[in-house]
N, C-alpha and C positions, 0 to 999 in steps of 0.2 A: 375462281376461274381467272386465269391469266388473260390480260387484255393488251392487245397490240394494235395500235392505230397505224395503218398503212394506206391511208387515203389522203396524203398530204398534198397531192396535186389538186385536190378539191378544196381543201383549206387546211391551215396549220394552227397549232395551239399558239395562243398569244403568249409571248415571252413575259415572264414576271417583271423584267426591267421595263418592258413596253407598258405594261399595266401601271406600274409605279409612275412612269412619266406622264401618263394620261390623266390619272386621278385628280390632280389639282384643277384641271380644266373642266371638271364636272361640278366641283364644289367651292373652290376658292377663287379661281381665275376664270369665271364663267361668262365674261363679257363678250359682246358682239364685236367682232373685229372691225366693223364699220362705224362703231361709236367713237366719239371724240374724247370722252372722259378716260380716266386712267385705267378703268376696268377694260374698256375697249382697246386701249393702246397696249395693254399687256397681252391681250389676245392677238392683236396685230403683230406685235413683235414675235410671238411664238409662231405665227403663221409664216412670216417672212424668213425666220431662221430655219424653219422646216423646209421651206422652198429651196433655200440655199443648200441644205444638206443633200437633198435629192438631186438638184442640178449638178452639184459637184461629183456625185457618184457616177454620172454618165457623161461628164465633161461638157455640160451645157451651161448656159447662162441662166440666172435665177428668173429673169423675166420671160424665159421660154418654157417655164413649168406652169401648168394649169391643173388645179385640183378638180377632180370629178368625184362621182359617187361610186365608181367601180371601173374595172377594166372593160366590161361590156359597154358601159356608157362611153368610155374613151374611144373604143373601136367604132361604135355607131357614129360618134362625132366625126371621126376621120372620114369614113366612107361617105356619109351624107354631107358633111361640111365642105370637104374638098370637091365633092361632086357638084354641090351648089354653086361654087365659084367657077368650076370647070364649065358648067353649062352656059354660064354667061359669056365665056370665051369660045364656045363652040366645041369644047373638048368633052366628049361624053363616052370615053372608053376607060375601063378599069381592068387591071390585071391582078389576079390573085391565084391561089393554088387550090387543089381539091382536098387538101388536108387542113384547112383553116378551122378555127373554132367556129361553132355555130353562129355566134353573134356577128362574125364577119361574113360568113356565107349568107345568112339571112338578110343582112344589110345590103349585100350585093344583089340578092334577089329582089329586094324592095326597089333598088335603083333601076333594075331591069324593067320593072313595071312603070318606071317614070322616064323611059326613053333612053336609058344607058345600055351600052353593050359591055358585057363582062366576059373576059377570057379566063377560064379556069385551067391552070396549067397542070399537066401530069407530073407525077413524081416517080422516082425509081423504087425498087423493092425495099429500100431502107428509108424511104420517105424524103429523099433529097430532090429539090428542084434544080434543074440544070440552069445555071446563069445564062447560058446561050439561048435557052428557050425563052427566057425573059427578054433578052435582046431581040430575038426574032418576033416576039409578040407585040412589041412596042410599035405603035402607029402614029401618024401625025396628030390624031385626036386623043392620044392616050394622056390622061391627067394624073393617074395614080397607079403605083404598084404596091400591093399590100401582102406581106409574107409573115407567117408566124415564125418567130425566131427559134424557140424551143417547143416542139410539139407537145401538147398536153396529154396525148395518149401514148405515143411511142417514143418520145424523148429526142427526136431528131433535131440536131442543132444545125440550122442552115448557114451557108456561107454568105452572110449578109454583107461582108466587105466587098465581095465580087459583084453581088447584085447592086449594091449601093453605087459602085463605080460606074456600072452600066447606066443606071438611072441618072446619075450626074451628067454623064456624057450626052444622054438623050434629052436632058431637060425635063425629066418626069419626076414628080414627087415620089419618095420612097418611104413607106411606113412599115414598121415591124410591131407585131404583138409580142411583147417581151414579158408577159405576166409570169410565165413559167421559168424563164431564163434569168430574170433579174436577180442580181447578187450571186448567181451561180456561174454565169458566163460573162466575161468582160464586155462592156458596152461603151463605145466611144463615139458619140454622135458626129464628131468632126472627122475622125479618121475613117469611119465606116460610111460616111456620107448619108446620114439618116436625117430625114426631114421631119418625121413624126414617129414617136415611140409611145406605146401604151404600157403602163405599169400599174400594179395594184399592191395593196399592203398585206392582204390576208394569206398570200402564198409565201410570205417571208417572215412569219411569226408576228405579224402586225394585225390590226383590227380589220373586221369586215366593214364594207361601206365606204371605203376610201380608195380612189384611183388617181392616176396622173396621166395627163397627155403632154408630152414634150412636143412643142411646135417650133421648129427652127424660125428664127426671126426672118421676116419677109415672106413666109409661106402664106398663101391666100386661102383662108378657110372660113367658112360661114360661122356665125354666132350659134352656139349650142342652145343657150337659154337666155331669153331677154328678161330684164328685171332691174335690179338695183345697182348694176355696174360692178359687181364683184368679179374677181379674176380678170381684171382689165376690160370688163364689159363683155367677155367672151362666154362666161358660164356664170350667170347670176344666181343668187341664192346664198343665204347665210352659210358661211363656211363651217364645216365640222372640225373645229379647232382641236378637240381632244383626239379625234381620229387622225388628223393630220400630224399632230405631235407624235402620236404612236407610230405612224408610218415612218417618220424621220428617225425615231429611236430604233426601229427595227432595222433600218438601213445602217445606222451607226454600229450596231452590234453584229451585223452580218460579217462573216469572216471566211477567208479561203481555207482556213484550218477545218472548218465545218464541211466545206465542199469536199476536201480530201477525205474526211471521215465517211461521208455519205458515198463517195466513189468507191472506197474500200469495201463498205458493206454491200453496195450494189453488186460489185463484181463477185463477191462471195455468194450472194443470193443467186445470181445467174448460174454460177458453176454448180451449185447444189440442186437447184430446180431442174436444170437440164439433165440431171441423172434420172428423173422420172421418165419412164418410157413414153414415147410419142408426144413429147413436149417440144415447144419451139419458142424461141425468143423473137418477138416482132420488133423491128427497128434495128438501128445500128449498134455497134459495140464501142468500147473505149471512149476516147475523148470527143467522139462525134455524137455522144448520147448524154442527155442531162444526167447529172450525178445522182439524182434521186428517183429516176424513172425505170420501172420494169413492166413489161407487157408480155404475157405468155399465152400461147394457145395450147390447148390440150385436146388431142384428137378424140372424137366420138362422144364427147360429153358437153353439156351446156354450161356456159360461164355463169349464168344465173344460179344454177344449182351449186356450183363450186363456191360462189360468193355466200350463198345461204349457209352451207356447211361451215365455212370459215367463220361466219358471223356467230353461229351457235357455239363455236370454240373460242369466241372472244377476239376474233381477228377482223379488222375492218379493211375491206378491199373495195374495188370498183370494177364495173364492166365496161368502162370507157370514160368519157367526159361526164363529170358530175352534173353538168348543165343539161344533159340529154339522156342520162341513164334511165330516167323514169319512163321513157318512151319505148324501151325494149326493142329498139331497132338495131339492125346490124351496123356496126361502126363504119361510117363513111371513110374514116382514115385507114382502117385495115383493108377495106375493099380497094382503096386507091393504091395501096402498095402491093396488091395482087394476092392477098390472102383469100383462100377459098371461103365462101360463105359459111360452110359447116365449121371450118376451123375458126373463122372470125367469131362465130357465135359461141365457141368454146374458149373464149379468151377472158383473161382477167388482168387488171392493172393494179400493181402494187407500187406505192410511191412513198419514199422515205423522207425523214426529217432529221435534223441534227440530234433530236432526242432519242432516235432509235438506236438499238444496240445489236451487236453480233449474237448475243444470247437470244434475242427475239427472232433473229433469222433462223436459228436452229429450231426453235419451237414452231415457227410457221412452216418451215420445210417439212418437218415431221407430220404436222397436221395436214398439209397440202398433199403429201404423198399418200396418206391414208384416205383422204377425201377422193382423190382421183381414182384410186384403186376401187373404192366402194361404188362410186358412180358408174364406172365402166362395167361393173358386174350386172348392173340393172339397166344399162343403156340400150336403147333399141338400135343404135348405130353400130356399124361394124368398123373395126380398126383397119 
């Protein structure tokens, strides 16, 4: 049976070059980067070289890059760490959007339980937040604006330059969750006025269990983990050197050529799937959408059933964010952009990688068309 993996927004295959770069740090160069002997110093050198690679990719300084265990950890650190410092100065207001990743939304809910006010901004039918809504929501006690750069469900790429400019003018910290957009959309922390940026490795053909938080020099943020003073005392714990080396290697081999390839395949995919009756693309089109993201609704059938049929035919898809798909709840992102609940429940997400081919598109479209037709014949819902 043909196998096609189209859940790359959940995680990607580790590139062979990345694995090769990591291997020595499991068996030959296994020292602790805090140790003073030559084994430790080899690890320290690899750590700092990797930090420099990632810093350069977003036009940051090496000392502004902090390694974490995941994008979720980095996002939690931002919301709670900035909030911790804000509370000391009497600033207890956070602004975010209704289409954030669950780790941001749940962190904000946690902050609300601890005396913070959180404003959840609306988005339009394509998932865009209006920068002027950000401006109008900022108050004297606003400490942070947090916006997802490239949405994990519908691929919307926010105008972070415009939002960053407003936050700079108002003296408010600006954070973006760039886990989905990193290496697919240009990020320049200086030009776009970004104070904090969340990144991770496993969405870009790197290993799981490694994240980054960029913190602009001078930003007041609380310590994440106390301990042995690793990561300049901000996130203690023995560093995952093999994972960090793999992260840096994944950044090095990322290319705009692959972005162009995924964009071409994405557009062909959209064109072919929309030939299926009563199908709809959720989110924007063209260069306002992540190159690898597709999200479709199919009237009168359940997305879970579509996914199950695709799986039987060797096709891996998703019904939304991988972090929340097990809950079988209607997507908060689709509801936020105005998709009717029935249509939202009939949605699937397909996400590409550089390894996918146009031939795979042809196979998936064929299976998807047959699946939708079959399910509609037995559906209790009317078109």
